[in-house]
C-alpha positions in Angstrom: 21.4 157.8 -14.5 19.1 154.9 -13.7 18.2 152.4 -16.5 14.6 151.3 -16.7 13.8 147.9 -18.4 10.2 146.8 -19.0 8.8 143.3 -19.6 9.0 144.0 -23.3 12.6 145.1 -23.1 13.6 142.0 -21.2 11.7 139.7 -23.7 13.5 141.3 -26.6 17.0 140.8 -25.2 19.4 138.2 -26.7 18.9 134.9 -24.8 22.3 134.7 -23.0 22.2 138.4 -22.1 18.7 138.0 -20.6 19.9 135.0 -18.6 22.9 136.9 -17.2 20.6 139.8 -16.3 17.9 137.8 -14.5 20.4 135.5 -12.8 22.2 138.6 -11.4 19.1 140.3 -9.9 18.9 138.2 -6.8 22.3 139.3 -5.7 24.8 137.0 -3.9 23.9 133.3 -3.9 25.4 130.3 -2.2 28.0 128.2 -4.1 27.5 124.5 -3.5 28.7 121.3 -5.1 26.0 118.6 -5.2 27.5 115.1 -4.9 25.5 112.0 -6.0 25.9 108.6 -7.6 23.6 106.4 -9.7 22.4 102.9 -8.8 25.4 101.5 -10.7 27.9 103.4 -8.6 28.9 106.1 -11.2 29.4 109.4 -9.3 28.4 112.9 -10.3 29.4 116.4 -9.1 27.6 119.6 -10.1 27.6 123.2 -9.0 24.3 124.6 -7.9 23.6 128.1 -6.6 19.9 127.7 -5.8 20.1 125.9 -2.4 17.9 127.4 0.4 16.9 126.8 4.0 13.4 125.4 4.5 13.2 124.5 8.2 15.3 123.5 11.3 13.0 120.8 12.8 13.1 118.7 10.8 16.2 120.0 9.2 15.2 120.6 5.6 17.0 122.1 2.7 15.6 122.8 -0.8 17.2 123.4 -4.2 16.0 124.2 -7.6 17.1 122.2 -10.7 16.4 123.4 -14.2 13.8 121.4 -16.3 14.9 117.9 -17.3 14.2 118.3 -21.0 17.9 117.5 -21.4 19.8 115.0 -19.3 20.2 116.1 -15.7 22.5 113.5 -14.1 22.2 115.0 -10.6 18.4 114.8 -10.6 18.4 111.4 -12.1 20.9 110.1 -9.5 18.8 111.6 -6.6 15.7 109.9 -8.0 17.5 106.6 -8.2 19.1 106.5 -4.8 17.3 109.2 -2.7 20.7 110.4 -1.4 22.9 113.4 -2.1 25.4 115.7 -0.5 25.8 119.5 -0.4 29.4 120.8 -0.2 30.4 124.4 0.3 32.8 125.9 -2.3 35.9 127.7 -0.9 38.4 130.0 -2.7 40.9 127.2 -3.2 38.5 125.0 -5.3 36.1 127.5 -7.0 37.7 127.1 -10.4 37.4 123.3 -10.2 33.8 123.7 -8.9 32.8 125.9 -11.8 34.3 123.4 -14.3 31.7 120.8 -13.1 29.1 122.8 -15.0 30.6 121.4 -18.2 28.4 118.8 -19.9 30.3 115.6 -19.3 28.8 112.2 -20.3 26.7 110.5 -17.7 29.3 107.7 -17.3 32.1 110.2 -16.6 32.6 111.4 -13.0 33.2 115.1 -12.6 35.3 114.3 -9.5 38.1 112.9 -11.6 37.7 115.3 -14.5 38.1 118.5 -12.4 40.5 117.1 -9.7 38.3 116.8 -6.6 38.3 113.9 -4.2 35.4 111.6 -3.4 34.9 111.0 0.4 32.4 108.6 1.9 30.7 108.3 5.3 29.2 105.0 6.5 25.5 104.8 5.7 25.6 107.5 3.1 25.5 106.4 -0.6 26.4 109.8 -2.1 30.0 111.0 -2.1 31.2 114.1 -0.2 33.9 116.5 -1.6 36.9 115.9 0.6 38.3 119.3 0.0 35.1 121.1 1.2 35.3 122.5 4.8 31.5 122.4 5.3 29.4 119.6 3.9 26.2 117.7 4.7 24.3 114.7 3.4 20.6 114.6 2.7 17.8 112.1 2.0 15.0 113.1 -0.4 11.7 114.0 1.2 9.9 115.6 -1.8 10.5 116.3 -5.5 8.1 118.7 -7.1 7.8 120.1 -10.6 6.9 123.8 -10.5 4.2 124.5 -13.0 5.2 128.1 -13.6 8.4 127.2 -15.5 8.8 123.4 -15.2 11.8 123.7 -12.9 12.3 120.9 -10.3 12.3 121.6 -6.5 14.1 119.0 -4.5 13.6 118.9 -0.7 15.9 116.9 1.4 16.3 116.2 5.1 19.8 116.7 6.5 21.3 113.5 8.0 25.0 114.2 8.5 26.9 117.5 8.9 30.7 117.6 8.6 32.4 120.9 9.4 35.8 122.2 10.4 35.6 122.9 14.1 37.0 126.3 13.6 33.9 127.3 11.7 31.2 126.3 14.2 30.6 128.7 17.2 29.3 127.4 20.6 25.9 128.9 19.9 25.5 126.8 16.7 26.3 129.7 14.3 28.4 128.6 11.3 31.1 131.2 10.5 31.3 130.8 6.7 34.1 133.4 6.4 36.3 131.4 8.8 35.7 128.4 6.4 36.5 130.6 3.4 33.2 129.8 1.7 32.7 131.8 -1.5 29.5 133.1 -3.1 28.2 133.5 -6.6 26.5 136.4 -8.4 25.0 135.9 -11.8 26.1 132.8 -13.6 29.8 133.0 -13.4 31.1 135.6 -10.9 32.7 134.3 -7.7 33.2 136.5 -4.5 34.7 136.4 -1.1 32.6 138.2 1.6 33.3 140.6 4.5 31.0 140.4 7.5 29.6 143.7 8.8 28.2 142.3 12.1 26.0 139.7 13.7 23.0 141.5 15.2 20.8 140.6 18.2 17.2 139.3 17.9 15.1 142.2 16.8 12.3 143.3 19.2 10.0 146.4 19.0 11.4 149.3 21.0 14.7 147.5 21.8 18.0 148.7 20.4 20.0 146.2 18.5 23.2 144.9 19.9 26.2 143.6 17.9 27.0 140.0 18.8 30.6 138.8 19.3 
């Protein structure tokens, strides 16, 4: 039997139950750790599931950060330095990654608290996660407050990509399963995936091929 919820039903739900429901509707989301540091050198690490592709030339990525009515160290650091990193979460670090969502004081680094390692690349202010098999640094290009709910959209341009060579195909495709990247559903459910197939470029009247 199918369950039918209306706007009224959703509005009347208990707050946390409503959040779990709405966060689950979009299905699987990417699991990423955002590395940053403030202008005094204090590092921060936070898990974010709202990272999305915006364009390949220039190479742009966006992410959504909740309203800053309460302290948002990641957003504050990005505004201060203009630099941050996005690090894929794999199955061997997902528990540590989830723990970064705890509300640590601004002067406490989540790297040390959860047991992950800072890694630096020359010319990049923000720290990478050493344990991540796919990570990239970005410089801020735009920060916009969305009027519909006051969330913040951060758009960055990719400057450095670091990936285990086993995860990058000759045609440029990143094999996230070879890198053991995990995904998130809802607020707190972590998953490993199983590829069905890569498919050829779709054209009218042409049968699809499965790519190797």
